PyMOL Python script that loads the backbone (N, CA, C, O; Angstrom):
from pymol import cmd

cmd.read_pdbstr("""\
ATOM      1  N   UNK A   1     138.957  13.090 -88.999  1.00  0.00           N
ATOM      2  CA  UNK A   1     139.687  11.866 -89.445  1.00  0.00           C
ATOM      3  C   UNK A   1     138.730  11.098 -90.302  1.00  0.00           C
ATOM      4  O   UNK A   1     137.549  10.954 -89.985  1.00  0.00           O
ATOM      5  N   UNK A   2     139.268  10.601 -91.409  1.00  0.00           N
ATOM      6  CA  UNK A   2     138.401   9.908 -92.369  1.00  0.00           C
ATOM      7  C   UNK A   2     138.064   8.524 -91.840  1.00  0.00           C
ATOM      8  O   UNK A   2     138.678   8.032 -90.893  1.00  0.00           O
ATOM      9  N   UNK A   3     137.078   7.912 -92.471  1.00  0.00           N
ATOM     10  CA  UNK A   3     136.568   6.626 -92.087  1.00  0.00           C
ATOM     11  C   UNK A   3     137.706   5.581 -92.339  1.00  0.00           C
ATOM     12  O   UNK A   3     137.978   4.700 -91.522  1.00  0.00           O
ATOM     13  N   UNK A   4     138.337   5.745 -93.511  1.00  0.00           N
ATOM     14  CA  UNK A   4     139.426   4.786 -93.800  1.00  0.00           C
ATOM     15  C   UNK A   4     140.526   4.816 -92.794  1.00  0.00           C
ATOM     16  O   UNK A   4     141.014   3.758 -92.397  1.00  0.00           O
ATOM     17  N   UNK A   5     140.947   5.987 -92.357  1.00  0.00           N
ATOM     18  CA  UNK A   5     142.019   6.075 -91.329  1.00  0.00           C
ATOM     19  C   UNK A   5     141.557   5.424 -90.072  1.00  0.00           C
ATOM     20  O   UNK A   5     142.311   4.675 -89.450  1.00  0.00           O
ATOM     21  N   UNK A   6     140.307   5.689 -89.665  1.00  0.00           N
ATOM     22  CA  UNK A   6     139.808   5.032 -88.436  1.00  0.00           C
ATOM     23  C   UNK A   6     139.833   3.534 -88.496  1.00  0.00           C
ATOM     24  O   UNK A   6     140.155   2.866 -87.513  1.00  0.00           O
ATOM     25  N   UNK A   7     139.485   2.991 -89.674  1.00  0.00           N
ATOM     26  CA  UNK A   7     139.458   1.521 -89.840  1.00  0.00           C
ATOM     27  C   UNK A   7     140.872   1.022 -89.736  1.00  0.00           C
ATOM     28  O   UNK A   7     141.106  -0.002 -89.094  1.00  0.00           O
ATOM     29  N   UNK A   8     141.844   1.711 -90.347  1.00  0.00           N
ATOM     30  CA  UNK A   8     143.265   1.314 -90.253  1.00  0.00           C
ATOM     31  C   UNK A   8     143.759   1.249 -88.769  1.00  0.00           C
ATOM     32  O   UNK A   8     144.394   0.291 -88.328  1.00  0.00           O
ATOM     33  N   UNK A   9     143.420   2.328 -88.054  1.00  0.00           N
ATOM     34  CA  UNK A   9     143.827   2.371 -86.671  1.00  0.00           C
ATOM     35  C   UNK A   9     143.168   1.291 -85.819  1.00  0.00           C
ATOM     36  O   UNK A   9     143.804   0.688 -84.954  1.00  0.00           O
ATOM     37  N   UNK A  10     141.909   1.063 -86.071  1.00  0.00           N
ATOM     38  CA  UNK A  10     141.240  -0.092 -85.419  1.00  0.00           C
ATOM     39  C   UNK A  10     141.818  -1.373 -85.736  1.00  0.00           C
ATOM     40  O   UNK A  10     141.925  -2.219 -84.848  1.00  0.00           O
ATOM     41  N   UNK A  11     142.217  -1.608 -86.962  1.00  0.00           N
ATOM     42  CA  UNK A  11     142.848  -2.860 -87.392  1.00  0.00           C
ATOM     43  C   UNK A  11     144.219  -3.059 -86.741  1.00  0.00           C
ATOM     44  O   UNK A  11     144.610  -4.193 -86.466  1.00  0.00           O
ATOM     45  N   UNK A  12     144.948  -1.975 -86.494  1.00  0.00           N
ATOM     46  CA  UNK A  12     146.178  -2.082 -85.801  1.00  0.00           C
ATOM     47  C   UNK A  12     146.088  -2.577 -84.382  1.00  0.00           C
ATOM     48  O   UNK A  12     146.919  -3.343 -83.894  1.00  0.00           O
ATOM     49  N   UNK A  13     144.995  -2.083 -83.717  1.00  0.00           N
ATOM     50  CA  UNK A  13     144.745  -2.520 -82.376  1.00  0.00           C
ATOM     51  C   UNK A  13     144.343  -3.967 -82.192  1.00  0.00           C
ATOM     52  O   UNK A  13     144.548  -4.569 -81.138  1.00  0.00           O
ATOM     53  N   UNK A  14     143.753  -4.517 -83.275  1.00  0.00           N
ATOM     54  CA  UNK A  14     143.227  -5.868 -83.270  1.00  0.00           C
ATOM     55  C   UNK A  14     144.300  -6.951 -83.481  1.00  0.00           C
ATOM     56  O   UNK A  14     144.026  -8.125 -83.235  1.00  0.00           O
ATOM     57  N   UNK A  15     145.457  -6.603 -83.909  1.00  0.00           N
ATOM     58  CA  UNK A  15     146.513  -7.586 -84.223  1.00  0.00           C
ATOM     59  C   UNK A  15     146.975  -8.298 -83.032  1.00  0.00           C
ATOM     60  O   UNK A  15     147.219  -7.679 -81.997  1.00  0.00           O
ATOM     61  N   UNK A  16     147.111  -9.587 -83.123  1.00  0.00           N
ATOM     62  CA  UNK A  16     147.572 -10.418 -82.019  1.00  0.00           C
ATOM     63  C   UNK A  16     149.057 -10.419 -82.032  1.00  0.00           C
ATOM     64  O   UNK A  16     149.687 -10.356 -83.088  1.00  0.00           O
ATOM     65  N   UNK A  17     149.637 -10.492 -80.829  1.00  0.00           N
ATOM     66  CA  UNK A  17     151.124 -10.677 -80.754  1.00  0.00           C
ATOM     67  C   UNK A  17     151.414 -12.103 -80.859  1.00  0.00           C
ATOM     68  O   UNK A  17     150.843 -12.930 -80.147  1.00  0.00           O
ATOM     69  N   UNK A  18     152.320 -12.415 -81.763  1.00  0.00           N
ATOM     70  CA  UNK A  18     152.674 -13.790 -82.001  1.00  0.00           C
ATOM     71  C   UNK A  18     153.767 -14.216 -81.001  1.00  0.00           C
ATOM     72  O   UNK A  18     154.654 -13.412 -80.713  1.00  0.00           O
ATOM     73  N   UNK A  19     153.739 -15.463 -80.456  1.00  0.00           N
ATOM     74  CA  UNK A  19     154.787 -15.914 -79.519  1.00  0.00           C
ATOM     75  C   UNK A  19     156.049 -16.138 -80.335  1.00  0.00           C
ATOM     76  O   UNK A  19     156.005 -16.377 -81.541  1.00  0.00           O
ATOM     77  N   UNK A  20     157.174 -16.051 -79.637  1.00  0.00           N
ATOM     78  CA  UNK A  20     158.495 -16.254 -80.311  1.00  0.00           C
ATOM     79  C   UNK A  20     158.570 -17.610 -80.874  1.00  0.00           C
ATOM     80  O   UNK A  20     158.137 -18.566 -80.229  1.00  0.00           O
ATOM     81  N   UNK A  21     159.085 -17.749 -82.021  1.00  0.00           N
ATOM     82  CA  UNK A  21     159.389 -19.047 -82.658  1.00  0.00           C
ATOM     83  C   UNK A  21     160.804 -19.458 -82.263  1.00  0.00           C
ATOM     84  O   UNK A  21     161.752 -19.270 -83.027  1.00  0.00           O
ATOM     85  N   UNK A  22     160.935 -20.010 -81.084  1.00  0.00           N
ATOM     86  CA  UNK A  22     162.243 -20.355 -80.534  1.00  0.00           C
ATOM     87  C   UNK A  22     163.037 -21.280 -81.453  1.00  0.00           C
ATOM     88  O   UNK A  22     164.254 -21.184 -81.613  1.00  0.00           O
ATOM     89  N   UNK A  23     162.249 -22.186 -82.045  1.00  0.00           N
ATOM     90  CA  UNK A  23     162.989 -23.157 -82.964  1.00  0.00           C
ATOM     91  C   UNK A  23     163.708 -22.417 -84.097  1.00  0.00           C
ATOM     92  O   UNK A  23     164.873 -22.695 -84.381  1.00  0.00           O
ATOM     93  N   UNK A  24     163.033 -21.508 -84.720  1.00  0.00           N
ATOM     94  CA  UNK A  24     163.529 -20.732 -85.833  1.00  0.00           C
ATOM     95  C   UNK A  24     164.776 -19.901 -85.386  1.00  0.00           C
ATOM     96  O   UNK A  24     165.815 -19.820 -86.041  1.00  0.00           O
ATOM     97  N   UNK A  25     164.544 -19.305 -84.211  1.00  0.00           N
ATOM     98  CA  UNK A  25     165.611 -18.421 -83.634  1.00  0.00           C
ATOM     99  C   UNK A  25     166.828 -19.296 -83.416  1.00  0.00           C
ATOM    100  O   UNK A  25     167.924 -18.904 -83.817  1.00  0.00           O
ATOM    101  N   UNK A  26     166.691 -20.479 -82.791  1.00  0.00           N
ATOM    102  CA  UNK A  26     167.791 -21.352 -82.482  1.00  0.00           C
ATOM    103  C   UNK A  26     168.510 -21.773 -83.788  1.00  0.00           C
ATOM    104  O   UNK A  26     169.735 -21.744 -83.902  1.00  0.00           O
ATOM    105  N   UNK A  27     167.657 -22.168 -84.767  1.00  0.00           N
ATOM    106  CA  UNK A  27     168.247 -22.659 -86.066  1.00  0.00           C
ATOM    107  C   UNK A  27     169.069 -21.572 -86.767  1.00  0.00           C
ATOM    108  O   UNK A  27     170.102 -21.838 -87.382  1.00  0.00           O
ATOM    109  N   UNK A  28     168.580 -20.367 -86.652  1.00  0.00           N
ATOM    110  CA  UNK A  28     169.350 -19.186 -87.283  1.00  0.00           C
ATOM    111  C   UNK A  28     170.596 -18.954 -86.476  1.00  0.00           C
ATOM    112  O   UNK A  28     171.639 -18.692 -87.076  1.00  0.00           O
ATOM    113  N   UNK A  29     170.575 -19.027 -85.199  1.00  0.00           N
ATOM    114  CA  UNK A  29     171.714 -18.879 -84.336  1.00  0.00           C
ATOM    115  C   UNK A  29     172.807 -19.947 -84.712  1.00  0.00           C
ATOM    116  O   UNK A  29     173.983 -19.613 -84.856  1.00  0.00           O
ATOM    117  N   UNK A  30     172.381 -21.226 -84.864  1.00  0.00           N
ATOM    118  CA  UNK A  30     173.279 -22.301 -85.146  1.00  0.00           C
ATOM    119  C   UNK A  30     173.867 -22.084 -86.540  1.00  0.00           C
ATOM    120  O   UNK A  30     175.050 -22.361 -86.737  1.00  0.00           O
ATOM    121  N   UNK A  31     173.127 -21.620 -87.471  1.00  0.00           N
ATOM    122  CA  UNK A  31     173.689 -21.380 -88.855  1.00  0.00           C
ATOM    123  C   UNK A  31     174.725 -20.257 -88.795  1.00  0.00           C
ATOM    124  O   UNK A  31     175.754 -20.365 -89.463  1.00  0.00           O
ATOM    125  N   UNK A  32     174.504 -19.168 -88.018  1.00  0.00           N
ATOM    126  CA  UNK A  32     175.393 -18.050 -87.930  1.00  0.00           C
ATOM    127  C   UNK A  32     176.704 -18.508 -87.281  1.00  0.00           C
ATOM    128  O   UNK A  32     177.789 -18.149 -87.737  1.00  0.00           O
ATOM    129  N   UNK A  33     176.589 -19.320 -86.193  1.00  0.00           N
ATOM    130  CA  UNK A  33     177.750 -19.805 -85.469  1.00  0.00           C
ATOM    131  C   UNK A  33     178.571 -20.708 -86.341  1.00  0.00           C
ATOM    132  O   UNK A  33     179.800 -20.652 -86.338  1.00  0.00           O
ATOM    133  N   UNK A  34     177.852 -21.584 -87.127  1.00  0.00           N
ATOM    134  CA  UNK A  34     178.564 -22.505 -88.010  1.00  0.00           C
ATOM    135  C   UNK A  34     179.352 -21.667 -89.115  1.00  0.00           C
ATOM    136  O   UNK A  34     180.513 -21.952 -89.410  1.00  0.00           O
ATOM    137  N   UNK A  35     178.698 -20.686 -89.671  1.00  0.00           N
ATOM    138  CA  UNK A  35     179.347 -19.827 -90.625  1.00  0.00           C
ATOM    139  C   UNK A  35     180.544 -19.110 -90.076  1.00  0.00           C
ATOM    140  O   UNK A  35     181.547 -18.939 -90.770  1.00  0.00           O
ATOM    141  N   UNK A  36     180.450 -18.680 -88.811  1.00  0.00           N
ATOM    142  CA  UNK A  36     181.586 -17.972 -88.185  1.00  0.00           C
ATOM    143  C   UNK A  36     182.730 -18.956 -87.981  1.00  0.00           C
ATOM    144  O   UNK A  36     183.879 -18.596 -88.234  1.00  0.00           O
ATOM    145  N   UNK A  37     182.467 -20.191 -87.531  1.00  0.00           N
ATOM    146  CA  UNK A  37     183.520 -21.170 -87.277  1.00  0.00           C
ATOM    147  C   UNK A  37     184.168 -21.528 -88.639  1.00  0.00           C
ATOM    148  O   UNK A  37     185.384 -21.705 -88.704  1.00  0.00           O
ATOM    149  N   UNK A  38     183.387 -21.633 -89.703  1.00  0.00           N
ATOM    150  CA  UNK A  38     183.999 -21.923 -91.016  1.00  0.00           C
ATOM    151  C   UNK A  38     184.914 -20.793 -91.467  1.00  0.00           C
ATOM    152  O   UNK A  38     185.990 -21.034 -92.013  1.00  0.00           O
ATOM    153  N   UNK A  39     184.475 -19.550 -91.233  1.00  0.00           N
ATOM    154  CA  UNK A  39     185.304 -18.393 -91.587  1.00  0.00           C
ATOM    155  C   UNK A  39     186.597 -18.379 -90.792  1.00  0.00           C
ATOM    156  O   UNK A  39     187.670 -18.141 -91.347  1.00  0.00           O
ATOM    157  N   UNK A  40     186.496 -18.638 -89.468  1.00  0.00           N
ATOM    158  CA  UNK A  40     187.677 -18.636 -88.654  1.00  0.00           C
ATOM    159  C   UNK A  40     188.593 -19.793 -89.085  1.00  0.00           C
ATOM    160  O   UNK A  40     189.815 -19.648 -89.081  1.00  0.00           O
ATOM    161  N   UNK A  41     188.016 -20.917 -89.449  1.00  0.00           N
ATOM    162  CA  UNK A  41     188.876 -22.084 -89.903  1.00  0.00           C
ATOM    163  C   UNK A  41     189.639 -21.734 -91.113  1.00  0.00           C
ATOM    164  O   UNK A  41     190.827 -22.045 -91.205  1.00  0.00           O
ATOM    165  N   UNK A  42     188.980 -21.067 -92.101  1.00  0.00           N
ATOM    166  CA  UNK A  42     189.718 -20.701 -93.346  1.00  0.00           C
ATOM    167  C   UNK A  42     190.791 -19.652 -93.088  1.00  0.00           C
ATOM    168  O   UNK A  42     191.855 -19.686 -93.706  1.00  0.00           O
ATOM    169  N   UNK A  43     190.519 -18.725 -92.182  1.00  0.00           N
ATOM    170  CA  UNK A  43     191.525 -17.700 -91.840  1.00  0.00           C
ATOM    171  C   UNK A  43     192.703 -18.367 -91.113  1.00  0.00           C
ATOM    172  O   UNK A  43     193.855 -18.004 -91.350  1.00  0.00           O
ATOM    173  N   UNK A  44     192.421 -19.349 -90.221  1.00  0.00           N
ATOM    174  CA  UNK A  44     193.453 -20.087 -89.581  1.00  0.00           C
ATOM    175  C   UNK A  44     194.357 -20.801 -90.540  1.00  0.00           C
ATOM    176  O   UNK A  44     195.582 -20.781 -90.420  1.00  0.00           O
ATOM    177  N   UNK A  45     193.700 -21.455 -91.526  1.00  0.00           N
ATOM    178  CA  UNK A  45     194.450 -22.214 -92.562  1.00  0.00           C
ATOM    179  C   UNK A  45     195.328 -21.223 -93.321  1.00  0.00           C
ATOM    180  O   UNK A  45     196.483 -21.540 -93.607  1.00  0.00           O
ATOM    181  N   UNK A  46     194.822 -20.028 -93.660  1.00  0.00           N
ATOM    182  CA  UNK A  46     195.658 -19.002 -94.382  1.00  0.00           C
ATOM    183  C   UNK A  46     196.831 -18.540 -93.530  1.00  0.00           C
ATOM    184  O   UNK A  46     197.928 -18.357 -94.058  1.00  0.00           O
ATOM    185  N   UNK A  47     196.630 -18.342 -92.189  1.00  0.00           N
ATOM    186  CA  UNK A  47     197.700 -17.970 -91.341  1.00  0.00           C
ATOM    187  C   UNK A  47     198.792 -18.992 -91.238  1.00  0.00           C
ATOM    188  O   UNK A  47     199.983 -18.680 -91.262  1.00  0.00           O
ATOM    189  N   UNK A  48     198.337 -20.270 -91.118  1.00  0.00           N
ATOM    190  CA  UNK A  48     199.306 -21.423 -91.010  1.00  0.00           C
ATOM    191  C   UNK A  48     200.152 -21.436 -92.337  1.00  0.00           C
ATOM    192  O   UNK A  48     201.377 -21.538 -92.291  1.00  0.00           O
ATOM    193  N   UNK A  49     199.460 -21.328 -93.519  1.00  0.00           N
ATOM    194  CA  UNK A  49     200.176 -21.413 -94.761  1.00  0.00           C
ATOM    195  C   UNK A  49     201.151 -20.277 -94.854  1.00  0.00           C
ATOM    196  O   UNK A  49     202.296 -20.468 -95.264  1.00  0.00           O
ATOM    197  N   UNK A  50     200.702 -19.054 -94.465  1.00  0.00           N
ATOM    198  CA  UNK A  50     201.625 -17.887 -94.528  1.00  0.00           C
ATOM    199  C   UNK A  50     202.755 -18.007 -93.671  1.00  0.00           C
ATOM    200  O   UNK A  50     203.861 -17.626 -94.054  1.00  0.00           O
ATOM    201  N   UNK A  51     202.559 -18.543 -92.450  1.00  0.00           N
ATOM    202  CA  UNK A  51     203.669 -18.692 -91.493  1.00  0.00           C
ATOM    203  C   UNK A  51     204.672 -19.722 -91.985  1.00  0.00           C
ATOM    204  O   UNK A  51     205.877 -19.542 -91.813  1.00  0.00           O
ATOM    205  N   UNK A  52     204.189 -20.807 -92.599  1.00  0.00           N
ATOM    206  CA  UNK A  52     205.100 -21.788 -93.146  1.00  0.00           C
ATOM    207  C   UNK A  52     205.837 -21.304 -94.335  1.00  0.00           C
ATOM    208  O   UNK A  52     206.998 -21.667 -94.522  1.00  0.00           O
ATOM    209  N   UNK A  53     205.198 -20.466 -95.189  1.00  0.00           N
ATOM    210  CA  UNK A  53     205.811 -20.037 -96.416  1.00  0.00           C
ATOM    211  C   UNK A  53     206.783 -18.865 -96.184  1.00  0.00           C
ATOM    212  O   UNK A  53     207.908 -18.840 -96.684  1.00  0.00           O
ATOM    213  N   UNK A  54     206.271 -17.874 -95.378  1.00  0.00           N
ATOM    214  CA  UNK A  54     207.107 -16.657 -95.232  1.00  0.00           C
ATOM    215  C   UNK A  54     207.685 -16.448 -93.897  1.00  0.00           C
ATOM    216  O   UNK A  54     208.523 -15.564 -93.723  1.00  0.00           O
ATOM    217  N   UNK A  55     207.275 -17.232 -92.919  1.00  0.00           N
ATOM    218  CA  UNK A  55     207.751 -17.036 -91.538  1.00  0.00           C
ATOM    219  C   UNK A  55     206.962 -15.986 -90.780  1.00  0.00           C
ATOM    220  O   UNK A  55     207.305 -15.634 -89.652  1.00  0.00           O
ATOM    221  N   UNK A  56     205.933 -15.500 -91.386  1.00  0.00           N
ATOM    222  CA  UNK A  56     205.074 -14.482 -90.733  1.00  0.00           C
ATOM    223  C   UNK A  56     203.646 -14.917 -90.794  1.00  0.00           C
ATOM    224  O   UNK A  56     203.197 -15.402 -91.833  1.00  0.00           O
ATOM    225  N   UNK A  57     202.889 -14.759 -89.684  1.00  0.00           N
ATOM    226  CA  UNK A  57     201.498 -15.196 -89.664  1.00  0.00           C
ATOM    227  C   UNK A  57     200.606 -14.031 -90.062  1.00  0.00           C
ATOM    228  O   UNK A  57     199.389 -14.164 -89.932  1.00  0.00           O
ATOM    229  N   UNK A  58     201.089 -12.962 -90.512  1.00  0.00           N
ATOM    230  CA  UNK A  58     200.280 -11.815 -90.912  1.00  0.00           C
ATOM    231  C   UNK A  58     199.656 -12.026 -92.261  1.00  0.00           C
ATOM    232  O   UNK A  58     200.373 -12.153 -93.254  1.00  0.00           O
ATOM    233  N   UNK A  59     198.344 -12.068 -92.332  1.00  0.00           N
ATOM    234  CA  UNK A  59     197.649 -12.255 -93.618  1.00  0.00           C
ATOM    235  C   UNK A  59     196.501 -11.191 -93.730  1.00  0.00           C
ATOM    236  O   UNK A  59     195.708 -10.991 -92.810  1.00  0.00           O
ATOM    237  N   UNK A  60     196.473 -10.563 -94.859  1.00  0.00           N
ATOM    238  CA  UNK A  60     195.357  -9.673 -95.111  1.00  0.00           C
ATOM    239  C   UNK A  60     194.118 -10.416 -95.487  1.00  0.00           C
ATOM    240  O   UNK A  60     194.155 -11.269 -96.374  1.00  0.00           O
ATOM    241  N   UNK A  61     193.021 -10.121 -94.842  1.00  0.00           N
ATOM    242  CA  UNK A  61     191.778 -10.853 -95.091  1.00  0.00           C
ATOM    243  C   UNK A  61     190.881 -10.011 -96.038  1.00  0.00           C
ATOM    244  O   UNK A  61     191.164  -8.849 -96.329  1.00  0.00           O
ATOM    245  N   UNK A  62     189.824 -10.638 -96.486  1.00  0.00           N
ATOM    246  CA  UNK A  62     188.881 -10.074 -97.462  1.00  0.00           C
ATOM    247  C   UNK A  62     188.716  -8.568 -97.492  1.00  0.00           C
ATOM    248  O   UNK A  62     189.262  -7.915 -98.382  1.00  0.00           O
ATOM    249  N   UNK A  63     188.009  -8.015 -96.584  1.00  0.00           N
ATOM    250  CA  UNK A  63     187.726  -6.540 -96.621  1.00  0.00           C
ATOM    251  C   UNK A  63     189.000  -5.701 -96.510  1.00  0.00           C
ATOM    252  O   UNK A  63     189.191  -4.705 -97.208  1.00  0.00           O
ATOM    253  N   UNK A  64     189.873  -6.165 -95.583  1.00  0.00           N
ATOM    254  CA  UNK A  64     191.117  -5.373 -95.446  1.00  0.00           C
ATOM    255  C   UNK A  64     191.896  -5.356 -96.752  1.00  0.00           C
ATOM    256  O   UNK A  64     192.423  -4.320 -97.159  1.00  0.00           O
ATOM    257  N   UNK A  65     191.962  -6.489 -97.394  1.00  0.00           N
ATOM    258  CA  UNK A  65     192.712  -6.523 -98.689  1.00  0.00           C
ATOM    259  C   UNK A  65     192.060  -5.706 -99.773  1.00  0.00           C
ATOM    260  O   UNK A  65     192.752  -5.076-100.573  1.00  0.00           O
ATOM    261  N   UNK A  66     190.723  -5.703 -99.818  1.00  0.00           N
ATOM    262  CA  UNK A  66     189.983  -4.831-100.780  1.00  0.00           C
ATOM    263  C   UNK A  66     190.179  -3.432-100.445  1.00  0.00           C
ATOM    264  O   UNK A  66     190.357  -2.621-101.354  1.00  0.00           O
ATOM    265  N   UNK A  67     190.162  -3.042 -99.130  1.00  0.00           N
ATOM    266  CA  UNK A  67     190.378  -1.587 -98.801  1.00  0.00           C
ATOM    267  C   UNK A  67     191.801  -1.230 -99.115  1.00  0.00           C
ATOM    268  O   UNK A  67     192.022  -0.119 -99.597  1.00  0.00           O
ATOM    269  N   UNK A  68     192.783  -2.059 -98.889  1.00  0.00           N
ATOM    270  CA  UNK A  68     194.163  -1.694 -99.229  1.00  0.00           C
ATOM    271  C   UNK A  68     194.307  -1.512-100.707  1.00  0.00           C
ATOM    272  O   UNK A  68     195.013  -0.601-101.139  1.00  0.00           O
ATOM    273  N   UNK A  69     193.662  -2.347-101.518  1.00  0.00           N
ATOM    274  CA  UNK A  69     193.722  -2.254-102.999  1.00  0.00           C
ATOM    275  C   UNK A  69     193.108  -0.928-103.408  1.00  0.00           C
ATOM    276  O   UNK A  69     193.624  -0.235-104.285  1.00  0.00           O
ATOM    277  N   UNK A  70     192.012  -0.584-102.770  1.00  0.00           N
ATOM    278  CA  UNK A  70     191.296   0.713-103.098  1.00  0.00           C
ATOM    279  C   UNK A  70     192.167   1.859-102.695  1.00  0.00           C
ATOM    280  O   UNK A  70     192.231   2.824-103.458  1.00  0.00           O
ATOM    281  N   UNK A  71     192.850   1.858-101.569  1.00  0.00           N
ATOM    282  CA  UNK A  71     193.705   2.912-101.191  1.00  0.00           C
ATOM    283  C   UNK A  71     194.857   3.075-102.168  1.00  0.00           C
ATOM    284  O   UNK A  71     195.181   4.183-102.595  1.00  0.00           O
ATOM    285  N   UNK A  72     195.470   1.946-102.512  1.00  0.00           N
ATOM    286  CA  UNK A  72     196.537   1.935-103.484  1.00  0.00           C
ATOM    287  C   UNK A  72     196.138   2.520-104.849  1.00  0.00           C
ATOM    288  O   UNK A  72     196.899   3.258-105.475  1.00  0.00           O
ATOM    289  N   UNK A  73     194.944   2.171-105.279  1.00  0.00           N
ATOM    290  CA  UNK A  73     194.418   2.687-106.561  1.00  0.00           C
ATOM    291  C   UNK A  73     194.226   4.206-106.478  1.00  0.00           C
ATOM    292  O   UNK A  73     194.589   4.937-107.400  1.00  0.00           O
ATOM    293  N   UNK A  74     193.650   4.670-105.362  1.00  0.00           N
ATOM    294  CA  UNK A  74     193.382   6.127-105.132  1.00  0.00           C
ATOM    295  C   UNK A  74     194.738   6.859-105.054  1.00  0.00           C
ATOM    296  O   UNK A  74     194.875   7.914-105.673  1.00  0.00           O
ATOM    297  N   UNK A  75     195.692   6.373-104.359  1.00  0.00           N
ATOM    298  CA  UNK A  75     197.049   6.980-104.276  1.00  0.00           C
ATOM    299  C   UNK A  75     197.669   7.082-105.640  1.00  0.00           C
ATOM    300  O   UNK A  75     198.273   8.105-105.962  1.00  0.00           O
ATOM    301  N   UNK A  76     197.543   6.065-106.449  1.00  0.00           N
ATOM    302  CA  UNK A  76     198.139   6.085-107.801  1.00  0.00           C
ATOM    303  C   UNK A  76     197.475   7.200-108.640  1.00  0.00           C
ATOM    304  O   UNK A  76     198.143   7.970-109.330  1.00  0.00           O
ATOM    305  N   UNK A  77     196.139   7.250-108.548  1.00  0.00           N
ATOM    306  CA  UNK A  77     195.388   8.321-109.263  1.00  0.00           C
ATOM    307  C   UNK A  77     195.825   9.691-108.837  1.00  0.00           C
ATOM    308  O   UNK A  77     195.986  10.593-109.659  1.00  0.00           O
ATOM    309  N   UNK A  78     196.014   9.845-107.554  1.00  0.00           N
ATOM    310  CA  UNK A  78     196.476  11.155-107.028  1.00  0.00           C
ATOM    311  C   UNK A  78     197.875  11.501-107.480  1.00  0.00           C
ATOM    312  O   UNK A  78     198.151  12.665-107.767  1.00  0.00           O
ATOM    313  N   UNK A  79     198.757  10.543-107.553  1.00  0.00           N
ATOM    314  CA  UNK A  79     200.127  10.789-108.047  1.00  0.00           C
ATOM    315  C   UNK A  79     200.037  11.210-109.526  1.00  0.00           C
ATOM    316  O   UNK A  79     200.711  12.148-109.951  1.00  0.00           O
ATOM    317  N   UNK A  80     199.182  10.495-110.314  1.00  0.00           N
ATOM    318  CA  UNK A  80     199.061  10.826-111.720  1.00  0.00           C
ATOM    319  C   UNK A  80     198.581  12.277-111.887  1.00  0.00           C
ATOM    320  O   UNK A  80     199.087  13.004-112.742  1.00  0.00           O
ATOM    321  N   UNK A  81     197.657  12.672-111.111  1.00  0.00           N
ATOM    322  CA  UNK A  81     197.063  14.039-111.190  1.00  0.00           C
ATOM    323  C   UNK A  81     198.194  15.058-110.801  1.00  0.00           C
ATOM    324  O   UNK A  81     198.326  16.109-111.428  1.00  0.00           O
ATOM    325  N   UNK A  82     199.016  14.710-109.730  1.00  0.00           N
ATOM    326  CA  UNK A  82     200.142  15.596-109.411  1.00  0.00           C
ATOM    327  C   UNK A  82     201.152  15.705-110.516  1.00  0.00           C
ATOM    328  O   UNK A  82     201.679  16.789-110.764  1.00  0.00           O
ATOM    329  N   UNK A  83     201.446  14.584-111.205  1.00  0.00           N
ATOM    330  CA  UNK A  83     202.400  14.602-112.344  1.00  0.00           C
ATOM    331  C   UNK A  83     201.845  15.502-113.471  1.00  0.00           C
ATOM    332  O   UNK A  83     202.578  16.293-114.065  1.00  0.00           O
ATOM    333  N   UNK A  84     200.556  15.365-113.745  1.00  0.00           N
ATOM    334  CA  UNK A  84     199.974  16.182-114.858  1.00  0.00           C
ATOM    335  C   UNK A  84     200.019  17.645-114.436  1.00  0.00           C
ATOM    336  O   UNK A  84     200.335  18.479-115.285  1.00  0.00           O
ATOM    337  N   UNK A  85     199.729  18.024-113.189  1.00  0.00           N
ATOM    338  CA  UNK A  85     199.828  19.378-112.781  1.00  0.00           C
ATOM    339  C   UNK A  85     201.205  19.933-112.889  1.00  0.00           C
ATOM    340  O   UNK A  85     201.373  21.073-113.321  1.00  0.00           O
ATOM    341  N   UNK A  86     202.209  19.171-112.512  1.00  0.00           N
ATOM    342  CA  UNK A  86     203.597  19.563-112.649  1.00  0.00           C
ATOM    343  C   UNK A  86     203.981  19.791-114.116  1.00  0.00           C
ATOM    344  O   UNK A  86     204.681  20.756-114.424  1.00  0.00           O
ATOM    345  N   UNK A  87     203.551  18.952-114.986  1.00  0.00           N
ATOM    346  CA  UNK A  87     203.862  19.102-116.424  1.00  0.00           C
ATOM    347  C   UNK A  87     203.159  20.390-116.930  1.00  0.00           C
ATOM    348  O   UNK A  87     203.750  21.136-117.710  1.00  0.00           O
ATOM    349  N   UNK A  88     201.935  20.649-116.503  1.00  0.00           N
ATOM    350  CA  UNK A  88     201.290  21.883-116.971  1.00  0.00           C
ATOM    351  C   UNK A  88     202.017  23.114-116.427  1.00  0.00           C
ATOM    352  O   UNK A  88     202.157  24.103-117.147  1.00  0.00           O
ATOM    353  N   UNK A  89     202.488  23.078-115.164  1.00  0.00           N
ATOM    354  CA  UNK A  89     203.218  24.223-114.721  1.00  0.00           C
ATOM    355  C   UNK A  89     204.560  24.426-115.383  1.00  0.00           C
ATOM    356  O   UNK A  89     204.990  25.569-115.537  1.00  0.00           O
ATOM    357  N   UNK A  90     205.234  23.377-115.776  1.00  0.00           N
ATOM    358  CA  UNK A  90     206.488  23.478-116.504  1.00  0.00           C
ATOM    359  C   UNK A  90     206.211  24.070-117.891  1.00  0.00           C
ATOM    360  O   UNK A  90     207.039  24.817-118.412  1.00  0.00           O
ATOM    361  N   UNK A  91     205.088  23.757-118.481  1.00  0.00           N
ATOM    362  CA  UNK A  91     204.790  24.166-119.816  1.00  0.00           C
ATOM    363  C   UNK A  91     204.351  25.594-119.827  1.00  0.00           C
ATOM    364  O   UNK A  91     204.392  26.199-120.898  1.00  0.00           O
ATOM    365  N   UNK A  92     203.937  26.190-118.751  1.00  0.00           N
ATOM    366  CA  UNK A  92     203.506  27.607-118.774  1.00  0.00           C
ATOM    367  C   UNK A  92     204.635  28.479-118.618  1.00  0.00           C
ATOM    368  O   UNK A  92     204.476  29.700-118.612  1.00  0.00           O
TER     369      UNK A  92
END
""", "prot")
cmd.dss("prot")
cmd.show_as("cartoon", "prot")
cmd.util.cbc("prot")
cmd.orient("prot")
């Protein structure tokens, strides 16, 4: 084992364990809870608006809406490919 590796291993053993920073942990927790409540509030407002406008409380949210749009786009591309294949088969 080289001298440099031995020094690195020795340095690893000398590191002190730091105590938890409870204040920072609590502040992060509060920020995350606050963000979640804000998100839930905006979703609730969307559901209320949807139920008043359409009579249904079903609302697609962020990721779900994006995924649905992606699936629709892929399905359309697939249909276009099928149409092109049918045209090629008719032409042969």
